[in-house]
C-alpha positions in Angstrom: 75.0 125.4 89.8 72.3 126.7 92.1 73.3 126.6 95.8 70.7 125.0 98.2 69.0 127.4 100.6 70.9 127.8 103.9 74.3 127.2 102.1 76.9 129.4 100.4 79.6 128.9 97.8 83.1 129.5 99.1 86.7 129.0 98.1 86.5 125.5 99.8 83.2 124.6 98.2 79.6 124.8 99.3 79.2 125.1 103.1 76.4 126.1 105.5 75.7 129.9 105.7 76.7 130.0 109.4 80.1 128.3 108.8 83.1 130.3 108.0 86.3 129.8 106.1 89.5 130.3 108.0 93.2 129.9 107.4 94.8 127.1 109.6 97.0 129.7 111.3 93.8 131.5 112.5 92.8 128.6 114.8 96.3 128.0 116.3 98.2 129.3 119.2 101.3 127.5 117.9 102.3 126.6 114.4 106.0 125.9 113.7 108.3 123.3 112.2 110.1 120.8 114.4 113.8 120.2 114.4 115.4 120.4 110.9 118.9 119.1 110.4 121.2 116.4 111.8 119.7 115.0 115.0 122.2 112.1 115.6 124.3 114.1 118.1 121.2 114.3 120.3 120.4 110.6 120.3 120.2 108.9 123.7 118.5 105.9 125.3 114.8 105.6 126.1 115.4 106.0 129.9 117.2 109.3 129.7 115.5 111.0 126.7 112.2 111.7 125.0 110.6 110.1 122.0 111.7 111.5 118.6 108.7 111.6 116.2 109.6 111.3 112.5 107.6 111.5 109.3 107.5 107.7 109.1 105.6 107.6 112.4 102.7 109.6 111.0 100.4 107.0 109.6 96.8 107.0 108.4 95.5 105.4 111.6 97.6 107.6 113.9 101.0 107.7 115.5 102.9 104.4 114.9 106.0 104.1 117.1 107.8 101.2 115.5 111.6 101.7 115.3 111.5 104.6 117.8 114.5 106.9 118.4 115.1 109.0 121.5 116.8 112.4 122.0 118.0 114.4 125.0 115.2 116.3 126.8 117.2 119.6 126.7 117.7 119.6 122.9 115.7 121.8 120.6 113.0 123.0 123.0 111.0 124.6 120.1 110.4 121.2 118.5 109.0 119.6 121.6 105.4 118.5 121.6 102.8 117.3 124.1 99.6 115.3 124.3 96.9 116.9 122.2 99.3 118.6 119.8 98.7 118.0 116.1 101.6 116.9 113.8 101.6 117.3 110.1 104.0 115.6 107.6 105.9 118.0 105.4 107.0 115.3 102.9 106.2 111.7 102.0 102.5 111.7 103.0 102.5 115.5 102.8 99.8 117.1 104.8 98.9 113.9 106.8 97.9 115.0 110.3 97.8 113.0 113.5 97.3 113.9 117.1 99.8 113.2 119.9 97.9 110.7 122.2 97.5 111.1 125.9 99.9 108.2 126.4 102.8 110.5 125.3 103.5 113.2 127.9 106.2 114.8 125.8 108.2 114.2 122.7 110.4 115.8 120.1 109.9 116.1 116.3 112.1 115.9 113.3 111.0 117.9 110.2 107.4 117.9 111.1 105.0 120.8 111.5 103.6 121.2 115.0 100.1 122.7 115.6 98.5 123.6 118.9 94.9 124.7 118.4 93.1 127.4 120.3 90.9 125.1 122.3 88.4 127.9 123.1 87.5 128.1 119.4 88.4 124.7 117.9 88.0 121.1 119.0 91.5 119.6 118.3 90.1 116.2 117.2 87.8 118.0 114.7 90.9 119.9 113.5 92.7 116.6 112.7 89.8 115.3 110.7 89.4 118.5 108.7 93.1 118.6 107.9 92.9 115.0 106.6 89.7 115.8 104.6 89.5 116.0 100.8 88.9 119.7 101.1 92.3 120.4 102.7 94.2 117.4 101.1 93.3 118.9 97.7 94.9 122.2 98.6 98.1 120.3 99.7 98.2 118.4 96.4 98.0 121.7 94.5 100.9 123.1 96.5 103.2 120.0 96.4 102.6 119.6 92.7 104.9 122.5 92.1 107.6 120.9 94.3 110.1 118.5 92.9 110.4 116.7 96.2 106.7 116.9 97.1 107.5 119.0 100.2 105.1 121.5 101.8 106.6 124.3 103.9 105.3 125.7 107.1 104.1 129.0 105.5 102.0 127.0 103.0 100.5 124.9 105.8 99.6 128.0 107.7 97.6 129.4 104.7 95.5 126.2 104.2 91.8 127.1 104.2 89.4 125.1 106.4 85.6 125.2 106.7 84.8 125.8 110.3 81.4 125.2 112.1 80.5 128.2 114.3 80.4 126.4 117.7 82.8 123.9 119.4 79.7 121.8 120.3 79.0 121.2 116.6 82.7 120.5 116.0 82.7 118.1 118.9 79.7 116.3 117.6 81.4 115.8 114.2 84.6 114.7 115.9 82.8 112.2 118.1 80.9 110.6 115.2 84.1 110.2 113.2 86.0 108.9 116.2 83.3 106.3 116.7 83.8 105.2 113.1 87.5 105.0 113.6 87.1 103.0 116.8 85.0 100.5 114.9 87.6 100.3 112.1 90.5 99.8 114.5 88.5 97.1 116.4 88.0 95.2 113.2 91.7 95.6 112.2 92.7 94.2 115.6 90.4 91.2 115.1 91.8 90.6 111.6 95.4 90.7 113.0 94.4 88.2 115.7 92.8 85.9 113.1 95.9 86.1 111.0 98.1 85.2 114.0 95.9 82.3 114.8 96.2 81.1 111.2 100.0 81.4 111.3 100.1 79.3 114.4 97.8 76.7 112.8 100.0 76.6 109.7 103.2 76.0 111.8 101.5 73.1 113.6 99.7 71.6 110.6 102.7 71.8 108.3 105.1 70.1 110.7 106.3 66.9 109.0 104.8 63.6 110.3 106.0 60.0 109.8 104.1 59.3 106.6 105.1 62.5 104.9 107.5 62.1 101.9 110.3 64.1 100.3 109.6 65.6 96.9 111.2 68.1 94.6 109.1 71.2 94.1 109.0 70.7 90.4 107.4 67.2 90.9 104.2 68.7 92.2 103.4 70.1 88.8 101.1 68.3 86.4 103.4 66.7 83.8 100.5 65.8 81.6 100.0 69.5 81.0 102.3 71.5 78.7 104.2 74.3 80.5 102.8 73.4 83.9 105.9 74.7 85.6 107.4 77.5 83.6 108.7 81.1 83.8 107.5 84.3 82.1 108.9 85.6 78.8 112.3 87.1 78.3 112.1 90.9 78.6 112.9 91.4 75.0 109.9 89.2 74.0 107.4 91.4 75.8 108.0 95.2 75.6 105.9 98.2 76.5 105.2 98.7 72.8 103.3 95.4 73.0 100.8 96.8 75.5 97.2 97.5 74.4 94.2 99.1 76.0 92.4 95.8 76.4 92.9 92.1 75.4 94.8 89.6 77.4 95.8 90.9 80.9 99.5 90.7 81.9 100.1 89.6 85.5 102.9 91.8 86.8 105.1 91.5 89.9 102.9 94.1 91.6 99.9 91.9 91.2 101.5 88.9 93.0 100.8 89.6 96.7 101.9 87.5 99.6 99.1 85.0 99.5 96.7 87.2 97.6 96.2 88.6 94.1 96.4 92.4 94.1 94.0 93.6 91.5 95.7 96.9 90.5 98.1 97.9 87.8 96.1 96.3 85.0 97.9 96.3 81.7 97.1 94.2 78.6 98.5 92.8 75.4 96.8 91.6 72.2 95.5 88.0 71.7 98.1 87.6 68.9 100.9 88.5 71.3 99.6 86.1 74.0 99.3 83.3 71.4 102.9 84.0 70.3 104.0 83.6 74.0 101.6 80.7 74.6 104.1 78.9 76.9 104.0 81.9 79.2 100.2 81.9 79.5 98.6 81.2 82.9 95.0 80.3 83.8 92.5 80.8 86.6 93.2 78.3 89.5 96.9 78.1 88.6 99.5 79.3 91.2 101.8 82.2 90.2 105.1 82.7 92.0 107.4 85.7 92.0 111.1 85.2 91.1 111.8 88.5 92.9 111.5 89.7 96.5 109.9 91.0 98.6 109.5 88.3 99.7 111.0 86.0 97.1 108.8 83.1 95.8 105.7 84.6 97.3 102.6 83.2 95.6 98.9 83.7 94.9 96.1 81.9 93.1 95.3 83.3 89.7 91.7 84.7 89.9 88.9 84.0 87.3 88.5 87.7 86.2 89.7 86.6 82.7 89.8 83.2 80.8 93.6 83.5 80.5 96.5 85.8 81.3 100.1 86.3 80.3 102.9 86.3 82.9 105.5 89.0 83.2 109.1 88.0 82.9 109.6 87.4 86.6 106.5 85.3 87.1 106.4 81.5 87.4 103.4 79.3 86.6 102.6 76.2 88.6 99.7 74.0 87.6 99.5 71.3 90.3 98.9 67.6 89.6 95.6 67.3 91.3 95.7 63.4 91.3 98.4 63.4 93.9 98.4 67.0 95.4 95.8 69.4 96.6 96.4 72.8 94.9 95.3 74.8 98.0 97.6 72.8 100.2 100.6 73.5 97.8 99.7 77.2 97.6 99.6 77.4 101.4 102.8 75.5 101.7 104.5 77.9 99.3 103.6 80.9 101.5 104.6 79.2 104.7 107.8 80.1 106.7 109.1 76.6 105.9 109.1 77.1 102.1 110.0 80.8 102.4 113.3 79.8 104.2 114.1 77.3 101.5 113.5 79.8 98.8 115.5 82.5 100.5 118.5 80.2 101.0 118.4 79.2 97.3 118.1 82.8 96.0 120.8 85.3 95.0 121.2 89.0 95.4 122.0 91.2 98.4 119.6 94.1 98.1 116.7 92.3 96.4 116.5 88.5 96.4 115.9 86.6 93.2 115.4 82.9 92.5 115.6 81.1 89.2 113.2 78.5 87.8 115.8 75.7 88.2 116.6 76.6 91.8 112.9 76.6 92.6 112.3 73.3 90.8 115.0 71.6 92.9 113.8 72.8 96.3 113.1 69.7 98.5 109.6 69.6 100.2 108.3 67.3 102.8 104.6 66.8 102.2 101.8 64.4 103.3 99.6 62.1 101.2 96.7 63.8 99.4 94.1 62.8 102.0 96.1 64.7 104.7 96.7 67.6 102.3 93.0 67.9 101.7 92.3 67.9 105.5 94.9 70.6 106.0 93.7 72.6 103.0 90.1 72.6 104.3 91.1 73.9 107.7 93.3 76.7 106.3 90.9 77.7 103.5 88.1 78.0 106.0 90.4 80.3 108.0 91.3 82.3 104.9 87.6 82.6 104.0 86.8 84.0 107.5 89.7 86.5 107.2 88.6 87.5 103.7 85.1 88.2 104.9 86.4 90.4 107.7 88.6 92.3 105.2 85.7 92.9 103.0 83.8 94.3 106.0 86.7 96.5 106.8 86.7 97.9 103.2 83.0 98.7 103.6 83.5 100.4 107.0 86.3 102.6 105.6 84.1 103.5 102.6 81.3 104.5 105.1 83.7 106.6 107.1 84.9 108.4 103.9 81.2 109.2 103.1 80.7 110.4 106.7 83.8 112.7 106.3 82.5 114.1 103.0 79.1 114.9 104.5 80.0 116.0 108.0 83.1 118.1 107.3 81.3 120.1 104.6 78.1 120.6 106.5 76.0 118.6 104.1 74.7 116.7 107.1 74.4 118.7 110.4 74.6 117.0 113.8 73.1 120.0 115.6 69.8 121.6 115.4 69.9 124.7 113.2 67.2 127.4 113.6 
């Protein structure tokens, strides 16, 4: 393929002629692994120690400090890090890089690679973005593919090749543009979290039983005029992997049943004949599907209209609501509420992973309002859900735009500085 004028072909792909390819070690004044081994003897309380950063704290959106541990300040000086240092995961999300924020004066690390860039040559924020780019991630995948545990060692990280703009001013311009995109994404994520919290508060208030609400068994909300309106999926022996086909009738698996949403991944199919043979386990758009298994147990979503019918997996439960006396969206919302979740948890079995049977679910006692009130509540909550869904769609779009920016800016396809 012909390379465009002003660009050159390199081991990391096509980059501008004035860019160079460097090993990660070339741009660092420090590159070593943090503490490796048993760190429990060094544990202490927050007041007398420093934060211990572990692989689980390194997330896509930065350093997440939930479940923090602390170690003595004196222990393992070589694994200490400070604001502005870059941390790279060696396993799990191998190669994922985050920067230590200014809010952390000092910390310690467990089994994480520590990088301190040469700030005279490289903008540290640019370095984080380039390490997390497709160009470098692809190298990490190649290295970890040969490791049974998916681990990348410090020497391999040091040899990673990065495309490097010639000036720190160009690096800074790229870092600023991508940081602005991240700020927009994080702002939207906070707004979505706020809207979800408002909805949770509204649910708690709206679903609080009133005087005219009545007790009803969960199985009684099903439409008894429909066959198999409240039924479970097939026995495992009745639907085997040998029954799977490339297309046909889609099987809804446990992985598709999200907590209040259908997760449109993991698509597998079976033949029309097999679905007809298991007709009692068919489920249709607008039905509610619940999960017998955690986490959490009895979570539910509305079946989408991607196909005219589906087949449930063995751990799915179909609920087709009697619309004459119950509002389907209200029932769906009630199922995913803390009230119902507690009932289901208490009726389930298993210590490590909860499971609830069809009969246990059928006999759960609900307290619900007349259909007019159900409709009012459903309208309020569905409007909230629609607003959240619109924001989530916008978030997906913003993330796609940022990915496009990374592809263009970190390869020099688009330049943010004037080039003579």
